N, C-alpha and C positions, 0 to 999 in steps of 0.2 A: 504493500500500500504506500509506503514511504517512497519507493522508487517511482510509482505511478504519479504521485504528487510532484515529485522533483522533475520528472519528465514533462509534466504539464506546465510547471512553472517556467522551465527553461524554454519551452515552446512559446509560451505567451510573451516572455520578455525578450525573445531572441533578437529580431531586428528592430531598430528604431525605424518607423515608417519613412521619415525624412532624413536619411543619412546612412553612413556606412556602419555596419555591425562588425564586431570582432568574431573570431572563431570560438570564443570561450563558451557561449551558450550552446552552440551546436555540439561542442566537445562534451559538455556535461550531459546533454541530452543523450548522446551516444553511449556514455558510460552508464547512465541509469536505465537504459533500455537494453543493455548487453545481457544476454541470457545467463552467462557465467557469473557476472556480478550480482544479478538479481537472485541467483540460486545460492549465493554465499560461497562460491567456489574460487573467488579471487582474493588472495592474501593482500594485506595492506601494502606490502612492498612490491606488489605486482600490478598495482592499479594502472600505472602508465602503460603497461602492456595492452590494456583493454580500452584505452582512451579513444583510439581512432580519431586523431586530430585532423580536421579538414584542412586541405591545402589553402583554401581561399574562403573568406567570410561570405556570408549571404549578402547579396547585392540589393541595395535599396534604390529608390527613385533618384536620390542625389548622385549615386554612382553612375546610373544609366545616363542621366542628363550630362554629367561631366565627361564620361568616357565614350559613350556610344551615340549620343544625340548631337551634342554641341560641335564635335569635330565635323560632322556632316553638314551642319547648318553654316559653319564658318568656311570650311575648305571645299565642301561639295562632295557628292557621291562620285563614283568612278567616271572617267572621261566618256563623253558621248561617242557612239559608234555608228551613227546614221549618216545619211547623205549630208545633212547640215548638223554636224556634231556640236555646234555651239548654240543651237537654237533651244534655249531653255523655255520651259512653259511660262506663259505670261501670268500676270497677277490674276487675270480673269480665270484662266484654266485652273490655277491653284485653288482659288476661292470656290470654283464650281465643284471640285472634288471634295473639299472640306464640307460644303453645304450638303452635297449628296450623301456623304458619310453620315452626317447628322440625321438626314431624312430617312435613310434606309435603316439606321439603327433604331429609329422610333416606330418603324413599320413592323407588322406581324405577318409572317409567311403562313400560307394555308397549310393545314395538316392533310396529308394524303395517306394512302395505305402503305406507301414506302416508309413514311414516318413511323407508322406502327410496327412495320417489319424491323426497321432499324432499332427501335426501342425494345423489341422483343415481345410485343403484344399482338403481333400478327405473323403469319408464316410467309415464307418466300413465295409459295404458290398463291397466297392471297394477293400479294403485290403484283405478281404476273397476271392474275385474273383481272385486276383493275386496269393494268396497263393495256392488256388486249382490248378491253372494253373501250378505253379512251382512243386507242388507235383505230378501232373499227368505226367509232363515231366521227372521228376527224378525217378518216381516209389515209391515215399515216401520221407521222410525227417528226420532230426534229430535236437534235442535241446541239447545244451551243458549244462552240470551240473557242469562244472568247472568254478570257484573254490568253489561255495557254498556247493555242496554236496561232492565233492572229499575231500575238506578240513574238512567238518564235520565228515566224516568217518575216514579220514586219518591224520588229523592234529588238532584235538581237536577244531574244528569249528573256526580256525584262518583265516577266509577268509575276514574279514572286510577290512583290509588294502590292500588287493590285488584285491578287486572287481573293482576298477576304471581302473587299468591297464589291468585286464582280460576282462573287458567290451570293452575296446578299441581294444584288440586283437580279440574279437568276432565280433565287428562291421566291422573290416577291413578284417580279414582273414577267420573267420568261416562263415560269411555271403556269401563270395565268394565260399565257399565249400559246399553249400547246407544247411547250418544251418538256422533254422527258429525261434529260440527262445533262450533266455538266462535266466537261473534259478537264482533266488535270494531269500532272505528272511529267515523266520523261525529262526533257531538257529543262523544264521549269524547276525541278528539284536539283538537277545536276549543275545548271548554271547558277542557281541560287546559292548552293553550297560554295562554289568557287568564289562567289562575290560576297560571302560573309553571312549568309542566312542559314538557319536551321532547316534542313530539308524535311525533317519529321514534323516541324511546326507548319511549314508550308503545306504539307499534306493535310494536316488536321484543319487548317483554315480553309481548305478547299472542299470539305465534306458538307454537302448541303443538308438541310433539314428535311426537305420533302421530295427529293429526287436523288438518284444514285450519282456518285462521283465515278467517272470512268478514267482510271489512271493508266497512262501508257506504260507497257512493260515489254522489254525487248527480249522475250524468251529467256534463254539461259544467261543473257547479259544483264537482265533485270533493268536497272536504272543507269548503268554505266557502259563502258566499252570493254571491261575485263570479263572474261567468261568465268562464271562461278560454278563450282561443282555442287552436287546435291547436299554435301555435308555442310555447305554454307547457305545454300538457298533455302533449305527446309527451315532451319532456325530463323532465317531472315523473314520468311513468309509467316512463321508462327508469331514473331515479334510484331510484324505489320498487322496481323489479324488482331492481336491484343490491343495495339494502339487504336485501331479503328473501333473495335468493340467497346473499349473503355470510353471512347469519345461519345458514342451513342448510348451506351448502357453503363454509366459510371457505377463502379462498385460491383458490377455483375460480370463484365468482360465477355469472353467467348462462351464459356459455360456449356460447351459441347453443341451449340446451335450454330446455324449458318450465319456468317458475318456479312453485313451489308457492304462488302468490298468487291467491286466488279471491274477489275483491271482489264484493259484491252491487251490480251496476250498475243503478240505476233512474232513471227520469224521472217526476216527480210527475204529469204529464199524459199519459204514454205518447204523446207528440206525434210525429206523422209528417205531413209535408207531401206530399200525393199529387202536387201539381203539380211540385215541385222534387226530391222524394225526400229532403228534409232531415229528419234526426232526430238531435238532440243525443245521445241514448242510443246510437244505432247508430254514430255517429262515435266516441264514446269507447270503445265496445266494440271497434271496429276498432283503435283506437290502443293499447289494452291488449294486444290480441293481437299487435300489431306489436312491443310491448315484451317479448314472450314470457310475459306473464301469461295466466291462464285465468279471465276474469271469468265470473260467473254472471248472465246476463240476468234482469232482474226485470220482471214485469208488475204495475203498481199496480192493485189491485182497486177497482172502483167499479161499482155497478149502472148507472151512467150511461154506462159505456164498453161498446160493443157487442162481442159475442163474435166477430163477423166481423172486427173490428179485431184481436182477440187472435189469430185464426187467421193473418192476414197477418203480424202481428208475429212469431209463432213461425217462420214460413217464412223471414223475413228473418234471424233469429238463426242458423238452420241454415245458410243460405247464407254468412253472414259467417264462421262458424267454418270451413266447408268451404274458403272462399277462402284461409284462413290455414293450411290443411293439418291441421286438427284437427276431429274429429267432436264435435258438440255432444251432451253427455250430460245436462247439468243445467240446469234453469231454476227460477225461483222466482216465486210469486204473493205479493205484498206488500200486506197490509192494514195501513195505518199506525195504525189504531185498531181498532174493532170494529163497532158499529152494528147496527141491527135486521135489515139485509139479509145479515149474515154468518151463513149457515146451511150445514149440511152439504150440502144439495141444491145451493145456489148455488155453493159452492166446487167440488163434484164436476163441475158443468156446465163450469166453467172448466178443470178438470184434463182432462176428456174432450176438450175442444176442442183443447188442446195435444197430447194423445196422438194424436188423429186425424191431425194433420199429420205426426207422426213415422211413423205407420202408412202414410199415403199415400206417404211417401218410402222405405218398406221399411227403416226404421231400428229399432233396438231401442227398447223403451219408454223414455221419458225418466225421469230421476230428478227428481221435482217436489217442491220445497221450499215450505212454507206458513208465512207469518208473520202474526200478529195480536196485538193486545193484548187484555186481558180486563177489561171494565168491570163485569160483572155476575155473575161467578163461573161463567158457562156456557162460557167459552172452551175449557177442557180437555175438557168433555163434547162440545162440537161437534167438536173435533179427534178424539176417540175415535170418534164416530159416523162421521166421514169415513174414518178408518182401516178401519172395518168395511165401509163401502160399497165402498171400493177393494178390500179383500180378497175380498169376495163376487164381484167381477168379475175376480179373478185379477191385480189390479194391486198389487204389493208394494213398488214403488219410490217410496213416498211418505214424505217427511220433514217433520215438523212442529216448529216452534219451541216451546220451553217453558222453564220455570224451576223452581226448587225449590218444594216443597210450601208452600202458603199464602204465596206471595211477594207477592200483592196487586196485581200489575201484568200478569202474563202467564199463559199456560196452565199449570196445575198438572201437573207431569210425572208424578205418581203417578196422576192421573186419566187423563191422556193415554195412558200406557204400559200401562194396564190392558187396552187393546185390542191390545197386542203380545204376542208369544210370547217373553217374557223368562224365562231360567232362574232358579232360586233364587239362584244366585250373582250374577246381574245385578240382581235385586231387592234383595239385601242391599247391593250396591254403590250402588244408587240411594239407599237410606236414608242411607248414610254420606255420599254426596255432598251430599244435601239438608241434613243436620245441619251439615256444614262450611260450606256456602255461606250458610246463614242466619246462622251465627256471624260469618262474614266481613262481611256487609253490615250487621250490627248496629252496627258501628263508625261507620257513616255516619248515626247517629240524629239529629244536629243538622239534617240536610237532609231528614229523612223527611217525605214528603207522601202516603204511601200510603193514609192514611185521609181524605184531603182530599175534600170534597163538591163540588169544582169541576166534575168531568166527569160528566154524566148517564149512566145505564146504557146508553142507546141512542144515544150520541153517535157521529157519523161522524168526529169530530176525531182528529188524530194523538195517540196515547197518550203520546208521549214528552215532553210539555210541561208537565205539572202542576207539577213542582218549579220550573221556570223561570217559569211563570205566576205563582206566588206571589211570587217575587222581583220580577218586573216590576210586579205590582200594588203592592208596597211602594214601588218607585221612583217610581211615578206617583201615590202616595197614593190609590189606588183600592180600593174594597171588593172583595175577592176574589170575593164572590158575583156581581159584575157581569161578571167576565171571560168566562164562558161566553156570557152574553147578547151581549157585544160581538162575540165571534167569530161567533155565529149571525147577527147583523145584517149584519156585513161579508160573510159567506158568501152571504147572500141577495141583496145588492146587487152584489157583485163575486164571482161564483161560479167562481173558479179551482178546478178539480177536478183532483187531490184534495188534501186537507189533509195534505200531507207536505212536508218541506223541499225546496225553499224556499217553496212555495206556502203552507204553514201559517204561515211567518214573515211573509209578505206580508199574509195575512188577519188575523193577530193584530195587526199594526201598524196596519192599517186600522181594526180594531175599537177599539184604544186611541185612535187619532186621533179617532174618533167620540165616545168617552167624554170626552175632555179638551177638546172644542170647546164652550165655554160657550154659544154662540149656537145650537147645534144641539140643539133640544128638540122633542119628546121623543126619547129614544134608540131610535127605531124605524126599520125599513127604509123606511117611507113618508117619514118625516122626512128621512132621509139622501138619498133620491132627490130630494126637494124642494130640499134644501140644494145638492146637486151641480148640479141642473138650473137653479138660480138663480145659478150662478157661484161657488159656494163651493169653497174649497180644504180639504185635510186635511193635518195635520202628519205626513207620512210621508217616509221616506228615498228617495233616488234609485233604489235597487235595487227598491223596490216599484213605482215608476212604470215602470221599464224592464220589470219582469215583467208589468205590466198591458199595456204596449205590445206586448210579444212575444206574449202570450196563447198560450203553448205548451201547450194542453190540447185534448182531444177534445170538451170541453163547449162549449156556445154562449156567446157574449159578450153582455152586456147593454148598452143604450145609455148607461147611467151610467158605464161604463168609459171610453168615448171622451170623454164630456163632462168627466169629472174630468181626463183627460189634456189636454184643451183648456184647462181652467181653470188648469192648472199647466204650461203649455207651456214657460215659462222654466226651471222646475225640471227638467222632463223633458229639455230640450236640454242642460242642464249635466250631468245624469246620463249621457246617451248619449255625451257627449264624454270621459267619465272613463276610457275604455279605454286612453288613452295613459299613464295612471298605473300600469298593471299592471307588476309586476316580472317581467322575463324573464331568460333565461340570461346575456345580456350585462351585466346589472346586478350580477352576483354576483362576489365576489372570487375570484381564481384559487385561493386557499388553502382554499376551502370543501371540506369532506368531502362524500361522497355523501349522507349523512344531512342535512347542512345545506342542500344543494341541494334535497332533498325538502321540507324545512321552509320554505325561502324561497319556492320556486315554489308550493307547495301552499297556503300561508297568507299569501302576498303580503307586504304591508308589515309586519304583525305578525310573520310568520314570519322575515322578513329581520332585523328588529330583534332578535328573540330569538336567532337564530343568531349575529349579530354580537356581541351582548353576553354570550353564554354563557361566554366565557373569564373574564369578571369575577367569576363566581360569585354572581350575583344571583338565580338561579332556584332552584327547589325540587326539581329532578330527582333529586338524591341520595336523597331521601326516598321515591321511588317504590316502594322495597322495604319501607318501614316505615310502613304505614297506622296501626298502633297508636300510633306516636309522633306522626305528623302530626295525627291527629284527637283525641288525648287532651286533656283539660282542661289549660289552662296551669298549669305548676308542680305537676302532680299525678302525674307518672310516678314510679313507685316505684323505689327503688334495687334494682339487680340485673336490671332489664329489659334484654334483649338485642335488638339489631336489626342490620340490614345497611344499608350505604350503597353506592350506585352510585358508583364511583370514576372511570369513564371514559365520557364522553358518546358515544363511538363503540363501546363494547364492553359489552354488558349482563352479560357473565360476569365482569367485573372488579369484585369486591365487597370490602368491608371489614367485618369482624365487630367490633361495638362493644358494650360493656356499660356501662350508665349507673350511675354510682356514687352518685347522689343530689344534692339541692340543698343549698346552704349560703349563708351570708351573710358577705361580706367586711367588714373594719373600716369601710370607707366606705359600708356599707349596700348595695353592689352585690350582685346575686344571683350565686352561684358554682355552676357546673355541673361535675360530675366525671365523667370518662369513662375507660374502659380499652380499649386496643387492643393485642393481642399482648403482654400483660404490662406494657405501659407506661401509666402514669397521665398523664392530660391534664386540665387545668383551664381553664375558660372563664369569664369574668366578664362580666356585663351589667348595665346600670342597671336598677333596679327600676321597672317601668312604673307601679306604684301610688304611687311616691313623689311628693311635692308638686312640681309643676313651675311655672315662672314663668307666672302668669296674665296674659298679655297679651291683654286683650279686643280689641285692635285686630286680632289675627290672625283668620283665617277669612273665609269669604265673608259679605258683608252680605246681609240680607234686604230684599226690596222692601217698601216701606210700603204696606199695603193702602189703596186709595182715592187714592193719590198719582198724579195723571195724568202726572207726569214720571218715574215709575219703571216699568220694564218687568221683571216677574218671569219667572223661568224656568218654562216649562210642560212642555217635554220634558226630562227629566233625561239627563245624560250628560257626556262630556268635551268641553270647548270646544276646537275645533281652531283656529278663527280668526274674527276679526271681518271683515265685508265693508264696514264703514263706519269713518270716522275722526272724531276729535273736531272739532267745528265743522261737520260735514256737516249739511245740511238734509234730513230724511228724506222719502221719497216712499213712499206706501202700495204694498206689493207688491214693493218692491226687495229684493234680498238683504241680510240683516242680519248673519247669522253662520252658521257651520257647526259642528254638534255631531256627536259620534259617540255614538249611542244604540242600545242593543240590537243591537250588531254592525254597524250601518249608519251611513253618513254621512247627516246630515239637514240640509238647508238651511232656515234659518228666515227668513221674510220679514217686512218691516215691517208691523205690523197697521194697519188703516184708521185707528184712533183716534190713531195716532202721526204721521199725515201732517202735514207742515209744521213739526214740532218739530225743534230743533237738538240734535245730540249734545253733551252736556256732559261725560260721562265714560264710559270703558270700564272698568268695575270689575273685570273678570276677566282672567286670563292665558290665552292660547292655547297650543297645543302647539308646542314647538320641537324641534330635533334632540336636544337634551340633556335636556329636561324634559317631563313630561306636562302637559297643560293642566289648568285647574281642573275639578274634578268638581262639577257643579252638580246640585242637587236642586230639585224644584218649590218656587217661592217665592223662590229666591235671586235677588239683583239682577243682571240681565243687562245692563241699559243705563240710564244716567241722562241725562235730557234737560232742555231749557229752551226757553222761547219763542224763536223765531227773530227 
């Protein structure tokens, strides 16, 4: 009893609401809740062995304002990556998002049968029954891909901080307009993590109250580019199921019942090995079902994939669900781009193939979801024609992805839904949803690439890459006009079908490698074939080589694929051996929460590093509810602006209301920021970033001298992880030189032929350590200094 009272006491007094707390209270709480101590098994001289002293104190509002909010308000969020990267949102745009957040927070979303299923008071079959009834009444339905996919294609995947307000908009207005799902995940999580946000929290903020969240999952690659084995995937899916279940059913969790988690599980090549029965997609679907999740199997659309393979695929999905005690109701056809082959007739042929398998099994017609991007303004019209074809044959369970009017990346939902039987109330709600969503995404204008000329109207390429392609072109000092040509050449020589993650990433990197190889001229498919067949290598990461080696696609392989792998056999062998570096459950601290387990296993080393460092307060997660603060021009936020902060990394409902009081200047010329919370004023001061700083020209990375044969300049930009040579070594052409992390992949750089026989004089850059990031190198930075041996 005394221990219980002490634990309660130290819980109640732990953090001061307005300020930093020490680790004392948490330490004492840990002691009084320790089973051995409570059982009297701890001697007085052993107390410190049981203390479990936290490394960092609990963070309060003052800490967050000082360390996580004020630096962004003064110095700004990351650099813009759009067509006009300096175009910050205007005061009007910022105020519109603030006002909309207030309005939506005061509104109440309608309860649906999905709400009851998510909360455990209705069954999955109850939800499906209501969904079928709604689709039958409307003649079909739609899923909103805004902001996850609209921002991925149009704003360099900057959707993390607008997913909460966009989810509210979807719950309140899109649901009333016939919308039956909200897309999240994929690059939204991955990019969010890289930019300082908690991917588990992004996921939770994207879970709607009254419709399912459909999170993209890349088969055995899950949310990243590294292939994860079952020994990691299963505990990852178990942790994900717990996070989602606890969100909807606090205190109950999974409880042996189906979890309202419906990820789009797809494999870029729809790969299935007839000889062994292996399919990465099938394996992960089975693992998700085992975790009590309900994935939605995806068939990746390509005219190069035969319908007979689609028929067999459909049968396998039905059988897997049946083996798990669940009837398959929903499948999806995913076109990662658009292309000239994307026609209503072609899509309908695919839908009828799927439907025929369900009919042969005497099952109810499937609910078939359709996804595509829109490169030529015809996407919405093709979708509307598809609705009409389906309705003419009595098939009303078709659901097509779309986004708000004139979004510039996906099907226009007003064009699409013109083929549905929406009531006047639904149509009015659609207009309201569209106005709101457009206002929300305007705050991302520094990353806007929607008017980019990079992707041709008839491209088969994945549509979600334009924003990142512009950024990558800048990193490599490439003309953005050449990016599409690079991708087309790589696709012709290395035809991994189809161009969706991770295959799109592989082919983009192959295209970039072709463009940056000076000796490879001209930049044509024939020249690349000649280069590879002549023994040439390409500067690509190990993941690309492994992907080419595995060749998990239904499309045929060219001779150049095997020849490149033979030319880069050492690099391939090193990449194939990297599986031992994967983070598994045994590598995680016992103190990790379920969300931290999800982050560490799902995103591997970067996820583990983030989860471990989160208590330090170095991330930007508190600002996930405040996009109008995060994206505002530095030192421009007007006094009186209100926003919310996330206070607890494990609880998205724990928020703090903040009012900004304006900027000021301290006597020492520091910038002063004034805040108010619950009637209490707070003041934070920061050095003026524009003030004159000590100009030490010795700092910074040196540039390689053009024409100097003893200087090796950086070609592939990225973070230096490590050197593979030491000072004094005599270099041998082709031997490992260093390892860089570039474009989310580890890339091993070899000694070029012209450096053969030279001696290493200096290693001018610093590699990554446990404590510090390695030097970030740009093209032309001095990577190695040599001398005659």
